[in-house]
C-alpha positions in Angstrom: -35.7 -19.6 31.2 -33.6 -20.5 34.2 -32.6 -17.0 35.1 -36.2 -16.4 36.0 -36.2 -19.2 38.6 -34.6 -19.8 41.9 -31.2 -21.3 41.4 -32.0 -24.6 43.0 -34.9 -25.1 40.3 -32.5 -24.8 37.2 -32.0 -28.0 35.4 -28.6 -28.8 34.0 -29.9 -28.5 30.4 -31.1 -24.8 31.1 -27.7 -23.9 32.7 -25.9 -25.3 29.7 -28.1 -23.3 27.2 -27.8 -20.0 29.1 -24.1 -20.5 29.6 -23.5 -21.1 25.9 -25.9 -18.2 24.9 -23.7 -15.8 27.0 -20.6 -17.3 25.4 -22.0 -16.8 21.9 -22.7 -13.1 22.7 -19.1 -12.6 24.0 -17.9 -14.3 20.8 -19.8 -12.1 18.6 -18.4 -9.0 20.2 -14.8 -10.3 19.9 -14.7 -12.2 16.7 -15.2 -9.7 14.1 -14.5 -10.6 10.6 -12.0 -8.2 8.8 -11.1 -8.3 5.1 -7.7 -6.7 4.1 -7.5 -6.3 0.1 -4.0 -5.9 -1.1 -0.7 -7.3 0.4 1.9 -4.8 -0.8 3.7 -2.1 1.1 0.6 -0.8 2.9 -1.1 -4.2 3.4 1.9 -5.8 4.9 2.3 -2.9 7.2 -1.2 -3.1 8.4 -1.0 -6.8 9.1 2.4 -6.7 10.8 1.1 -3.9 13.1 -2.5 -5.2 13.6 -1.9 -8.9 14.4 0.6 -8.6 17.3 -1.4 -5.7 18.6 -4.6 -7.6 18.8 -2.8 -10.5 20.4 -1.2 -8.1 23.0 -4.6 -6.5 24.0 -6.4 -9.9 23.7 -8.9 -8.5 21.2 -10.0 -11.5 18.9 -10.5 -11.1 15.2 -10.8 -13.2 12.0 -8.7 -11.6 9.2 -8.9 -12.5 5.6 -6.1 -11.4 3.3 -7.0 -11.0 -0.4 -4.4 -10.5 -3.2 -3.7 -12.5 -6.3 0.0 -11.5 -6.6 3.2 -13.4 -5.9 6.2 -12.1 -4.0 9.0 -10.9 -6.4 12.5 -9.7 -5.6 11.5 -6.3 -6.6 9.1 -6.2 -3.7 11.7 -6.6 -1.0 12.6 -3.6 1.1 9.3 -1.7 0.9 7.0 -4.8 1.3 7.5 -6.9 4.4 8.7 -10.2 2.8 11.9 -12.2 2.7 13.8 -13.8 0.0 12.4 -17.2 1.1 8.9 -15.8 0.2 9.8 -15.1 -3.5 7.5 -17.1 -5.8 4.8 -17.7 -3.2 1.4 -15.9 -3.1 1.8 -12.8 -0.9 -1.3 -13.6 1.1 -0.1 -17.1 1.8 3.3 -15.9 3.1 1.6 -13.4 5.4 -0.9 -16.0 6.7 1.9 -18.5 7.3 4.0 -15.7 9.1 1.1 -15.1 11.6 -0.4 -18.7 11.7 0.4 -18.9 15.5 -0.9 -15.6 16.6 -2.9 -15.8 19.7 -6.7 -15.1 19.5 -6.3 -13.9 15.9 -7.1 -16.2 12.9 -5.5 -15.1 9.6 -6.7 -16.7 6.3 -5.5 -16.1 2.7 -7.5 -15.8 -0.5 -5.1 -15.7 -3.4 -7.2 -13.7 -5.8 -7.8 -10.1 -6.9 -11.0 -8.3 -6.1 -13.3 -8.2 -9.2 -16.9 -8.2 -7.9 -19.1 -7.3 -4.9 -19.8 -11.0 -4.1 -16.3 -11.3 -2.9 -17.0 -8.7 -0.2 -19.9 -10.6 1.4 -20.0 -11.4 5.0 -17.3 -9.1 6.4 -17.7 -6.7 9.3 -15.0 -4.4 8.4 -12.9 -3.8 5.1 -9.5 -2.4 4.5 -8.5 -1.7 0.9 -4.9 -1.0 0.1 -4.6 -1.5 -3.7 -3.2 0.7 -6.5 -6.3 0.5 -8.7 -9.5 2.6 -8.7 -11.9 -0.3 -9.6 -11.5 -2.3 -6.4 -11.6 0.9 -4.3 -15.1 1.9 -5.9 -16.4 -1.6 -5.0 -15.4 -1.1 -1.4 -16.8 2.4 -1.3 -20.2 1.0 -2.2 -20.4 -1.1 1.0 -22.7 -0.6 3.9 -20.2 -1.7 6.4 -17.3 0.4 7.7 -14.3 0.6 5.4 -10.9 2.4 5.1 -9.2 3.1 1.8 -5.4 3.5 2.3 -3.2 5.0 -0.4 0.3 6.3 -0.8 2.9 7.6 -3.4 6.5 8.1 -2.4 6.7 9.8 1.0 3.0 10.8 0.8 -0.2 9.2 1.9 -4.0 9.7 1.5 -6.7 8.0 3.5 -10.5 8.0 3.3 -13.1 6.0 5.3 -16.8 5.3 5.2 -17.2 8.4 7.3 -15.6 10.7 4.7 -17.7 12.8 2.5 -18.7 10.5 -0.4 -18.4 13.4 -3.0 -14.8 14.0 -1.9 -14.1 10.3 -2.0 -15.6 10.2 -5.6 -13.6 13.3 -6.7 -10.4 11.7 -5.4 -10.9 8.4 -7.0 -10.5 9.0 -10.8 -9.6 6.5 -13.5 -5.8 5.8 -13.6 -3.3 3.0 -14.4 -2.0 0.9 -11.5 0.8 2.7 -9.6 3.5 1.4 -7.3 3.8 3.1 -3.9 7.4 4.0 -4.9 7.7 6.9 -7.3 8.6 5.5 -10.9 12.4 5.3 -11.1 13.0 6.0 -7.5 14.3 2.5 -6.7 16.6 2.3 -9.7 18.0 5.7 -8.6 18.6 4.3 -5.1 15.7 6.0 -3.3 13.0 4.3 -1.2 10.3 6.3 0.5 8.0 5.4 3.4 4.5 7.0 2.8 3.2 3.4 2.7 4.1 3.0 6.4 2.1 6.0 7.4 -1.0 4.7 5.5 -0.6 1.3 7.0 -0.3 2.8 10.5 -3.5 4.8 10.0 -5.2 1.5 8.9 -4.1 -0.4 11.9 -5.4 2.3 14.2 -8.6 2.5 12.4 -9.2 -1.3 12.8 -8.3 -1.5 16.5 -10.5 1.4 17.4 -13.5 0.0 15.4 -13.0 -3.3 17.1 -13.0 -1.6 20.4 -16.1 0.3 19.6 -14.2 3.6 20.0 -13.8 6.6 17.8 -11.7 5.9 14.8 -9.8 8.4 12.6 -11.7 9.6 9.6 -9.3 10.7 6.9 -5.8 12.1 6.4 -3.4 13.3 3.6 0.1 14.4 4.0 3.8 14.1 3.2 6.7 13.0 5.3 8.6 16.0 3.8 5.8 18.7 3.7 3.6 17.6 6.7 -0.2 17.7 6.6 -1.9 18.6 3.4 -5.4 19.9 2.9 -7.9 18.2 0.8 -9.2 20.1 -2.2 -12.4 22.1 -2.0 -15.3 20.1 -3.3 -16.5 21.1 -6.8 -20.0 22.6 -6.4 -22.4 21.4 -9.2 -24.7 24.0 -10.7 
């Protein structure tokens, strides 16, 4: 190759090949592919923190948003949408919002996560849904992932670096749940645990993209502070 020759012996073709090889390596480092599953209170917080942050620190990424829900009037206030978004797919509204972000590509996939094939070819995965089945699919991946959860003013976060037994124990079967406690909005109350979970997710992604140490897990309440995870059940 040209780099082993004296500079005056390099052909234009060799210079072109080496320059593009170097460019490709840099692109691999910068353009990581990120999947964010769920575009509710947590998901919109992650996106709205992450995209401008990546643009500000000039850290490129390709972000895919996956969610099959449409924006409803009941979503406003705790999910980052406007009245103009009502009736459109959540992921389309978010992708349109950030379509001009510098150095960050945002794509939308208006479907719910149902099978492992939908998770192919992503470098990092963020799951912020209210159902255990999609979470378990993400937990089975070999790539880094973060699982963001909330209820009322509380949050719970696991990552691929968490103890898998703890993650399994804390992912029981349950019906879908809103990030707002049942009846709270009708009673005039809105709580912000979703914003803490989303902030954790944005921090986790940025540090992974930078190749730095990322946070591992967290559980707490805005009212009661940091909470301890339960002791693992020891099987005989």
